[in-house]
SEVOVEX-240855 format. One record per atom (N, C-alpha, C, O): residue number from 1; residue in one letter; atom name; x, y, z. Coordinates in Angstrom, 3 decimals. Atoms other than C-alpha are relative to their C-alpha. Layout:
REM SEVOVEX-240855
node resi->NUM, resn->a, name->CA, u->X, v->Y, w->Z
...
END
This chain:
REM SEVOVEX-240855
node resi->1, resn->m, name->N, u->0.829, v->-1.175, w->0.000
node resi->1, resn->m, name->CA, u->0.000, v->0.000, w->0.000
node resi->1, resn->m, name->C, u->0.882, v->1.249, w->0.000
node resi->1, resn->m, name->O, u->1.888, v->1.287, w->0.708
node resi->2, resn->s, name->N, u->-0.788, v->-1.216, w->0.121
node resi->2, resn->s, name->CA, u->1.319, v->3.467, w->-0.886
node resi->2, resn->s, name->C, u->-0.274, v->0.941, w->1.162
node resi->2, resn->s, name->O, u->-1.389, v->1.012, w->1.679
node resi->3, resn->n, name->N, u->0.147, v->-0.991, w->-1.059
node resi->3, resn->n, name->CA, u->1.947, v->6.124, w->1.734
node resi->3, resn->n, name->C, u->-0.542, v->1.319, w->-0.537
node resi->3, resn->n, name->O, u->-0.916, v->2.200, w->0.238
node resi->4, resn->e, name->N, u->0.486, v->-1.236, w->0.605
node resi->4, resn->e, name->CA, u->0.876, v->8.821, w->-0.742
node resi->4, resn->e, name->C, u->-1.512, v->0.104, w->0.134
node resi->4, resn->e, name->O, u->-2.237, v->-0.881, w->-0.008
node resi->5, resn->e, name->N, u->1.439, v->-0.227, w->-0.052
node resi->5, resn->e, name->CA, u->-2.528, v->10.362, w->-0.280
node resi->5, resn->e, name->C, u->-0.538, v->0.133, w->-1.413
node resi->5, resn->e, name->O, u->0.128, v->0.682, w->-2.291
node resi->6, resn->k, name->N, u->0.643, v->-0.137, w->1.299
node resi->6, resn->k, name->CA, u->-4.895, v->10.137, w->-3.204
node resi->6, resn->k, name->C, u->-0.422, v->1.460, w->-0.192
node resi->6, resn->k, name->O, u->-0.987, v->2.087, w->0.704
node resi->7, resn->v, name->N, u->0.374, v->-1.377, w->0.311
node resi->7, resn->v, name->CA, u->-5.398, v->13.494, w->-4.909
node resi->7, resn->v, name->C, u->-1.513, v->0.074, w->-0.084
node resi->7, resn->v, name->O, u->-2.156, v->-0.765, w->-0.714
node resi->8, resn->k, name->N, u->1.451, v->-0.171, w->-0.026
node resi->8, resn->k, name->CA, u->-8.925, v->14.763, w->-4.316
node resi->8, resn->k, name->C, u->-0.364, v->1.368, w->-0.545
node resi->8, resn->k, name->O, u->0.499, v->2.227, w->-0.728
node resi->9, resn->g, name->N, u->0.499, v->-1.290, w->0.445
node resi->9, resn->g, name->CA, u->-11.063, v->17.613, w->-5.561
node resi->9, resn->g, name->C, u->0.387, v->0.315, w->-1.432
node resi->9, resn->g, name->O, u->0.686, v->-0.587, w->-2.215
node resi->10, resn->p, name->N, u->-0.264, v->-0.409, w->1.381
node resi->10, resn->p, name->CA, u->-10.417, v->19.617, w->-8.715
node resi->10, resn->p, name->C, u->1.331, v->-0.502, w->-0.543
node resi->10, resn->p, name->O, u->1.426, v->-0.827, w->-1.727
node resi->11, resn->a, name->N, u->-1.325, v->0.435, w->0.464
node resi->11, resn->a, name->CA, u->-6.738, v->18.612, w->-8.887
node resi->11, resn->a, name->C, u->-0.006, v->-1.453, w->-0.482
node resi->11, resn->a, name->O, u->0.891, v->-1.855, w->-1.224
node resi->12, resn->s, name->N, u->0.064, v->1.387, w->0.448
node resi->12, resn->s, name->CA, u->-7.784, v->14.994, w->-9.416
node resi->12, resn->s, name->C, u->-0.248, v->-0.108, w->-1.504
node resi->12, resn->s, name->O, u->0.013, v->-1.149, w->-2.108
node resi->13, resn->y, name->N, u->0.251, v->-0.031, w->1.448
node resi->13, resn->y, name->CA, u->-8.784, v->15.988, w->-12.964
node resi->13, resn->y, name->C, u->1.252, v->0.348, w->-0.810
node resi->13, resn->y, name->O, u->1.275, v->0.133, w->-2.022
node resi->14, resn->f, name->N, u->-1.138, v->-0.552, w->0.722
node resi->14, resn->f, name->CA, u->-5.362, v->17.416, w->-13.853
node resi->14, resn->f, name->C, u->0.695, v->-0.978, w->-0.948
node resi->14, resn->f, name->O, u->0.979, v->-0.595, w->-2.082
node resi->15, resn->p, name->N, u->-0.655, v->0.911, w->0.957
node resi->15, resn->p, name->CA, u->-3.724, v->14.289, w->-15.357
node resi->15, resn->p, name->C, u->-0.809, v->-0.226, w->-1.277
node resi->15, resn->p, name->O, u->-0.245, v->-0.255, w->-2.371
node resi->16, resn->s, name->N, u->0.816, v->0.232, w->1.195
node resi->16, resn->s, name->CA, u->-6.653, v->13.673, w->-17.696
node resi->16, resn->s, name->C, u->-0.137, v->1.268, w->-0.840
node resi->16, resn->s, name->O, u->-0.261, v->1.185, w->-2.062
node resi->17, resn->i, name->N, u->0.063, v->-1.264, w->0.738
node resi->17, resn->i, name->CA, u->-6.832, v->17.370, w->-18.642
node resi->17, resn->i, name->C, u->1.267, v->0.175, w->-0.834
node resi->17, resn->i, name->O, u->1.199, v->0.525, w->-2.012
node resi->18, resn->e, name->N, u->-1.265, v->-0.120, w->0.728
node resi->18, resn->e, name->CA, u->-3.152, v->17.420, w->-19.589
node resi->18, resn->e, name->C, u->0.052, v->-0.980, w->-1.169
node resi->18, resn->e, name->O, u->0.494, v->-0.630, w->-2.263
node resi->19, resn->k, name->N, u->-0.020, v->1.016, w->1.058
node resi->19, resn->k, name->CA, u->-3.528, v->14.215, w->-21.579
node resi->19, resn->k, name->C, u->-0.951, v->0.366, w->-1.149
node resi->19, resn->k, name->O, u->-0.580, v->0.271, w->-2.319
node resi->20, resn->k, name->N, u->1.006, v->-0.262, w->1.025
node resi->20, resn->k, name->CA, u->-6.696, v->15.257, w->-23.419
node resi->20, resn->k, name->C, u->0.293, v->1.255, w->-0.815
node resi->20, resn->k, name->O, u->0.107, v->1.258, w->-2.032
node resi->21, resn->y, name->N, u->-0.153, v->-1.279, w->0.686
node resi->21, resn->y, name->CA, u->-5.792, v->18.860, w->-24.263
node resi->21, resn->y, name->C, u->1.441, v->0.327, w->-0.384
node resi->21, resn->y, name->O, u->1.690, v->1.321, w->-1.065
node resi->22, resn->g, name->N, u->-1.387, v->-0.122, w->0.437
node resi->22, resn->g, name->CA, u->-2.007, v->18.472, w->-24.648
node resi->22, resn->g, name->C, u->0.771, v->1.201, w->0.515
node resi->22, resn->g, name->O, u->1.802, v->1.568, w->-0.050
node resi->23, resn->k, name->N, u->-0.694, v->-1.153, w->-0.577
node resi->23, resn->k, name->CA, u->-1.030, v->21.439, w->-22.493
node resi->23, resn->k, name->C, u->0.121, v->-0.220, w->1.507
node resi->23, resn->k, name->O, u->-0.740, v->-0.853, w->2.118
node resi->24, resn->p, name->N, u->-0.154, v->0.146, w->-1.454
node resi->24, resn->p, name->CA, u->0.318, v->21.599, w->-18.938
node resi->24, resn->p, name->C, u->-1.076, v->0.781, w->0.758
node resi->24, resn->p, name->O, u->-1.629, v->1.752, w->0.242
node resi->25, resn->i, name->N, u->1.016, v->-0.654, w->-0.824
node resi->25, resn->i, name->CA, u->-2.055, v->22.608, w->-16.158
node resi->25, resn->i, name->C, u->0.320, v->1.482, w->0.189
node resi->25, resn->i, name->O, u->-0.590, v->2.310, w->0.231
node resi->26, resn->q, name->N, u->-0.375, v->-1.398, w->-0.201
node resi->26, resn->q, name->CA, u->-0.094, v->25.823, w->-15.656
node resi->26, resn->q, name->C, u->-0.519, v->0.885, w->-1.134
node resi->26, resn->q, name->O, u->-0.884, v->2.036, w->-0.897
node resi->27, resn->h, name->N, u->0.552, v->-0.740, w->1.136
node resi->27, resn->h, name->CA, u->-1.201, v->26.932, w->-19.137
node resi->27, resn->h, name->C, u->-1.443, v->0.416, w->0.284
node resi->27, resn->h, name->O, u->-1.825, v->1.567, w->0.073
node resi->28, resn->w, name->N, u->1.416, v->-0.258, w->-0.273
node resi->28, resn->w, name->CA, u->-4.850, v->26.653, w->-18.101
node resi->28, resn->w, name->C, u->-0.168, v->0.917, w->1.206
node resi->28, resn->w, name->O, u->-1.040, v->1.786, w->1.201
node resi->29, resn->l, name->N, u->0.071, v->-0.862, w->-1.177
node resi->29, resn->l, name->CA, u->-4.273, v->28.255, w->-14.691
node resi->29, resn->l, name->C, u->0.352, v->1.437, w->-0.374
node resi->29, resn->l, name->O, u->-0.243, v->2.382, w->0.144
node resi->30, resn->d, name->N, u->-0.361, v->-1.343, w->0.465
node resi->30, resn->d, name->CA, u->-2.593, v->31.196, w->-16.430
node resi->30, resn->d, name->C, u->-1.158, v->0.654, w->-0.748
node resi->30, resn->d, name->O, u->-1.403, v->1.850, w->-0.591
node resi->31, resn->l, name->N, u->1.164, v->-0.537, w->0.708
node resi->31, resn->l, name->CA, u->-5.630, v->31.605, w->-18.700
node resi->31, resn->l, name->C, u->-1.066, v->0.479, w->0.979
node resi->31, resn->l, name->O, u->-1.683, v->1.523, w->0.771
node resi->32, resn->v, name->N, u->0.985, v->-0.408, w->-1.006
node resi->32, resn->v, name->CA, u->-7.893, v->31.732, w->-15.660
node resi->32, resn->v, name->C, u->0.447, v->1.309, w->0.649
node resi->32, resn->v, name->O, u->-0.364, v->2.215, w->0.836
node resi->33, resn->q, name->N, u->-0.511, v->-1.217, w->-0.636
node resi->33, resn->q, name->CA, u->-5.667, v->34.361, w->-14.033
node resi->33, resn->q, name->C, u->-0.174, v->1.212, w->-0.909
node resi->33, resn->q, name->O, u->-0.436, v->2.313, w->-0.425
node resi->34, resn->q, name->N, u->0.174, v->-1.095, w->0.960
node resi->34, resn->q, name->CA, u->-5.874, v->36.481, w->-17.202
node resi->34, resn->q, name->C, u->-1.459, v->0.467, w->-0.061
node resi->34, resn->q, name->O, u->-1.743, v->1.575, w->-0.517
node resi->35, resn->n, name->N, u->1.431, v->-0.315, w->0.050
node resi->35, resn->n, name->CA, u->-9.673, v->36.420, w->-16.855
node resi->35, resn->n, name->C, u->-0.606, v->0.127, w->1.394
node resi->35, resn->n, name->O, u->-1.809, v->-0.067, w->1.572
node resi->36, resn->k, name->N, u->0.443, v->-0.016, w->-1.392
node resi->36, resn->k, name->CA, u->-9.901, v->36.884, w->-13.095
node resi->36, resn->k, name->C, u->-1.126, v->0.994, w->0.284
node resi->36, resn->k, name->O, u->-1.820, v->0.857, w->1.291
node resi->37, resn->g, name->N, u->1.080, v->-0.963, w->-0.201
node resi->37, resn->g, name->CA, u->-12.301, v->39.829, w->-13.468
node resi->37, resn->g, name->C, u->-1.371, v->-0.575, w->-0.323
node resi->37, resn->g, name->O, u->-2.393, v->0.025, w->0.008
node resi->38, resn->l, name->N, u->1.264, v->0.644, w->0.357
node resi->38, resn->l, name->CA, u->-14.960, v->37.453, w->-14.792
node resi->38, resn->l, name->C, u->-0.476, v->-0.891, w->1.137
node resi->38, resn->l, name->O, u->0.301, v->-1.260, w->2.018
node resi->39, resn->k, name->N, u->0.558, v->0.930, w->-0.978
node resi->39, resn->k, name->CA, u->-17.273, v->35.292, w->-12.705
node resi->39, resn->k, name->C, u->0.423, v->-1.421, w->-0.352
node resi->39, resn->k, name->O, u->0.816, v->-1.716, w->-1.481
node resi->40, resn->h, name->N, u->-0.390, v->1.405, w->0.154
node resi->40, resn->h, name->CA, u->-16.553, v->31.595, w->-12.209
node resi->40, resn->h, name->C, u->-0.580, v->-0.622, w->-1.281
node resi->40, resn->h, name->O, u->0.161, v->-1.144, w->-2.114
node resi->41, resn->m, name->N, u->0.635, v->0.653, w->1.152
node resi->41, resn->m, name->CA, u->-19.086, v->30.381, w->-14.788
node resi->41, resn->m, name->C, u->0.314, v->0.707, w->-1.317
node resi->41, resn->m, name->O, u->0.276, v->0.082, w->-2.376
node resi->42, resn->e, name->N, u->-0.409, v->-0.696, w->1.220
node resi->42, resn->e, name->CA, u->-18.059, v->33.059, w->-17.271
node resi->42, resn->e, name->C, u->1.343, v->-0.537, w->-0.495
node resi->42, resn->e, name->O, u->1.545, v->-0.708, w->-1.697
node resi->43, resn->i, name->N, u->-1.301, v->0.560, w->0.384
node resi->43, resn->i, name->CA, u->-14.511, v->31.701, w->-17.226
node resi->43, resn->i, name->C, u->-0.177, v->-1.432, w->-0.497
node resi->43, resn->i, name->O, u->0.432, v->-1.827, w->-1.490
node resi->44, resn->v, name->N, u->0.284, v->1.377, w->0.437
node resi->44, resn->v, name->CA, u->-15.808, v->28.117, w->-17.469
node resi->44, resn->v, name->C, u->-0.540, v->0.022, w->-1.430
node resi->44, resn->v, name->O, u->-0.065, v->-0.726, w->-2.285
node resi->45, resn->n, name->N, u->0.599, v->-0.076, w->1.337
node resi->45, resn->n, name->CA, u->-17.920, v->29.055, w->-20.493
node resi->45, resn->n, name->C, u->1.006, v->0.456, w->-1.050
node resi->45, resn->n, name->O, u->0.950, v->0.016, w->-2.198
node resi->46, resn->k, name->N, u->-1.042, v->-0.461, w->0.928
node resi->46, resn->k, name->CA, u->-14.966, v->30.840, w->-22.086
node resi->46, resn->k, name->C, u->0.942, v->-1.149, w->-0.362
node resi->46, resn->k, name->O, u->1.292, v->-1.314, w->-1.530
node resi->47, resn->l, name->N, u->-0.863, v->1.159, w->0.272
node resi->47, resn->l, name->CA, u->-12.755, v->27.750, w->-21.743
node resi->47, resn->l, name->C, u->-0.712, v->-0.997, w->-0.910
node resi->47, resn->l, name->O, u->-0.106, v->-1.573, w->-1.814
node resi->48, resn->k, name->N, u->0.783, v->0.926, w->0.825
node resi->48, resn->k, name->CA, u->-15.519, v->25.636, w->-23.230
node resi->48, resn->k, name->C, u->-0.121, v->0.506, w->-1.433
node resi->48, resn->k, name->O, u->0.065, v->-0.254, w->-2.383
node resi->49, resn->a, name->N, u->0.232, v->-0.564, w->1.333
node resi->49, resn->a, name->CA, u->-16.183, v->27.987, w->-26.148
node resi->49, resn->a, name->C, u->1.293, v->0.187, w->-0.794
node resi->49, resn->a, name->O, u->1.346, v->-0.128, w->-1.983
node resi->50, resn->e, name->N, u->-1.230, v->-0.347, w->0.715
node resi->50, resn->e, name->CA, u->-12.633, v->29.027, w->-27.006
node resi->50, resn->e, name->C, u->0.998, v->-1.147, w->-0.121
node resi->50, resn->e, name->O, u->1.866, v->-1.127, w->-0.994
node resi->51, resn->h, name->N, u->-0.991, v->1.081, w->-0.013
node resi->51, resn->h, name->CA, u->-10.766, v->25.798, w->-26.238
node resi->51, resn->h, name->C, u->-0.638, v->-1.385, w->-0.104
node resi->51, resn->h, name->O, u->0.042, v->-2.403, w->0.024
node resi->52, resn->e, name->N, u->0.753, v->1.243, w->0.141
node resi->52, resn->e, name->CA, u->-13.471, v->23.144, w->-26.717
node resi->52, resn->e, name->C, u->0.234, v->-0.956, w->1.180
node resi->52, resn->e, name->O, u->0.333, v->-2.171, w->1.012
node resi->53, resn->m, name->N, u->-0.211, v->0.776, w->-1.214
node resi->53, resn->m, name->CA, u->-12.944, v->21.995, w->-23.150
node resi->53, resn->m, name->C, u->-1.345, v->-0.465, w->0.535
node resi->53, resn->m, name->O, u->-2.336, v->0.260, w->0.452
node resi->54, resn->g, name->N, u->1.210, v->0.514, w->-0.609
node resi->54, resn->g, name->CA, u->-15.533, v->19.819, w->-21.463
node resi->54, resn->g, name->C, u->-0.338, v->0.770, w->1.269
node resi->54, resn->g, name->O, u->0.537, v->1.371, w->1.892
node resi->55, resn->h, name->N, u->0.454, v->-0.759, w->-1.164
node resi->55, resn->h, name->CA, u->-17.599, v->21.323, w->-18.653
node resi->55, resn->h, name->C, u->0.724, v->-0.418, w->1.284
node resi->55, resn->h, name->O, u->1.184, v->0.439, w->2.038
node resi->56, resn->g, name->N, u->-0.636, v->0.475, w->-1.234
node resi->56, resn->g, name->CA, u->-16.138, v->19.147, w->-15.885
node resi->56, resn->g, name->C, u->1.451, v->0.427, w->0.107
node resi->56, resn->g, name->O, u->1.907, v->0.841, w->1.173
node resi->57, resn->h, name->N, u->-1.403, v->-0.397, w->0.003
node resi->57, resn->h, name->CA, u->-12.558, v->19.870, w->-16.886
node resi->57, resn->h, name->C, u->0.141, v->1.509, w->0.200
node resi->57, resn->h, name->O, u->0.966, v->1.958, w->0.996
node resi->58, resn->a, name->N, u->-0.062, v->-1.457, w->-0.131
node resi->58, resn->a, name->CA, u->-13.154, v->23.610, w->-17.273
node resi->58, resn->a, name->C, u->-0.366, v->0.426, w->1.425
node resi->58, resn->a, name->O, u->0.294, v->1.287, w->2.005
node resi->59, resn->n, name->N, u->0.436, v->-0.336, w->-1.354
node resi->59, resn->n, name->CA, u->-14.978, v->23.784, w->-13.949
node resi->59, resn->n, name->C, u->1.072, v->-0.353, w->1.024
node resi->59, resn->n, name->O, u->1.299, v->0.406, w->1.966
node resi->60, resn->a, name->N, u->-1.054, v->0.412, w->-0.937
node resi->60, resn->a, name->CA, u->-12.197, v->21.888, w->-12.159
node resi->60, resn->a, name->C, u->1.161, v->0.991, w->-0.014
node resi->60, resn->a, name->O, u->1.672, v->1.363, w->1.043
node resi->61, resn->i, name->N, u->-1.107, v->-0.949, w->0.107
node resi->61, resn->i, name->CA, u->-9.515, v->24.251, w->-13.453
node resi->61, resn->i, name->C, u->-0.368, v->1.334, w->0.642
node resi->61, resn->i, name->O, u->0.416, v->1.894, w->1.408
node resi->62, resn->v, name->N, u->0.419, v->-1.298, w->-0.539
node resi->62, resn->v, name->CA, u->-11.482, v->27.388, w->-12.583
node resi->62, resn->v, name->C, u->-0.173, v->-0.091, w->1.517
node resi->62, resn->v, name->O, u->0.256, v->0.806, w->2.242
node resi->63, resn->a, name->N, u->0.190, v->0.159, w->-1.447
node resi->63, resn->a, name->CA, u->-12.461, v->26.078, w->-9.142
node resi->63, resn->a, name->C, u->1.344, v->-0.033, w->0.726
node resi->63, resn->a, name->O, u->1.508, v->0.603, w->1.767
node resi->64, resn->y, name->N, u->-1.325, v->0.092, w->-0.613
node resi->64, resn->y, name->CA, u->-8.845, v->25.218, w->-8.348
node resi->64, resn->y, name->C, u->0.704, v->1.356, w->-0.025
node resi->64, resn->y, name->O, u->1.247, v->1.802, w->0.985
node resi->65, resn->a, name->N, u->-0.719, v->-1.265, w->0.160
node resi->65, resn->a, name->CA, u->-7.437, v->28.488, w->-9.701
node resi->65, resn->a, name->C, u->-0.572, v->1.106, w->0.881
node resi->65, resn->a, name->O, u->0.173, v->1.947, w->1.384
node resi->66, resn->l, name->N, u->0.634, v->-1.074, w->-0.765
node resi->66, resn->l, name->CA, u->-9.943, v->30.669, w->-7.868
node resi->66, resn->l, name->C, u->-0.170, v->-0.321, w->1.478
node resi->66, resn->l, name->O, u->-0.602, v->0.536, w->2.249
node resi->67, resn->s, name->N, u->0.196, v->0.381, w->-1.403
node resi->67, resn->s, name->CA, u->-9.977, v->28.753, w->-4.585
node resi->67, resn->s, name->C, u->0.965, v->0.738, w->0.907
node resi->67, resn->s, name->O, u->2.115, v->0.975, w->0.538
node resi->68, resn->d, name->N, u->-0.834, v->-0.697, w->-0.971
node resi->68, resn->d, name->CA, u->-8.632, v->30.542, w->-1.546
node resi->68, resn->d, name->C, u->1.096, v->-0.913, w->0.543
node resi->68, resn->d, name->O, u->2.154, v->-0.442, w->0.963
node resi->69, resn->g, name->N, u->-0.958, v->0.950, w->-0.548
node resi->69, resn->g, name->CA, u->-6.834, v->27.386, w->-0.467
node resi->69, resn->g, name->C, u->1.064, v->-0.444, w->-0.962
node resi->69, resn->g, name->O, u->1.844, v->-1.338, w->-0.635
node resi->70, resn->k, name->N, u->-0.984, v->0.406, w->1.008
node resi->70, resn->k, name->CA, u->-4.719, v->27.125, w->-3.615
node resi->70, resn->k, name->C, u->1.400, v->0.221, w->0.535
node resi->70, resn->k, name->O, u->1.727, v->1.289, w->1.053
node resi->71, resn->k, name->N, u->-1.386, v->-0.080, w->-0.476
node resi->71, resn->k, name->CA, u->-1.116, v->26.398, w->-2.737
node resi->71, resn->k, name->C, u->0.930, v->0.390, w->-1.114
node resi->71, resn->k, name->O, u->2.137, v->0.506, w->-0.898
END
C-alpha cells in the first residue's frame, strides 16, 4: 500500500486534462488568471467555447485556480 494520499477535488482531474488537451495545467491556470475579473461560470464558459474543453474539466480548473486554499 502506498503512503501517498490520493489526490482529491479539482486537482484529481489534472492528469486527464493534460492528456486530453495536450497542455500543462499551468497553461490553463494562467488563462484563468488572465480572466480573473470574470465570474466563475463566465470563465468556465470561455474555456468551453474558445478551447473546446468539457464542462467538468473547465470547472475543475477554474475552481482550483480561484480557490482561496490554492497552494
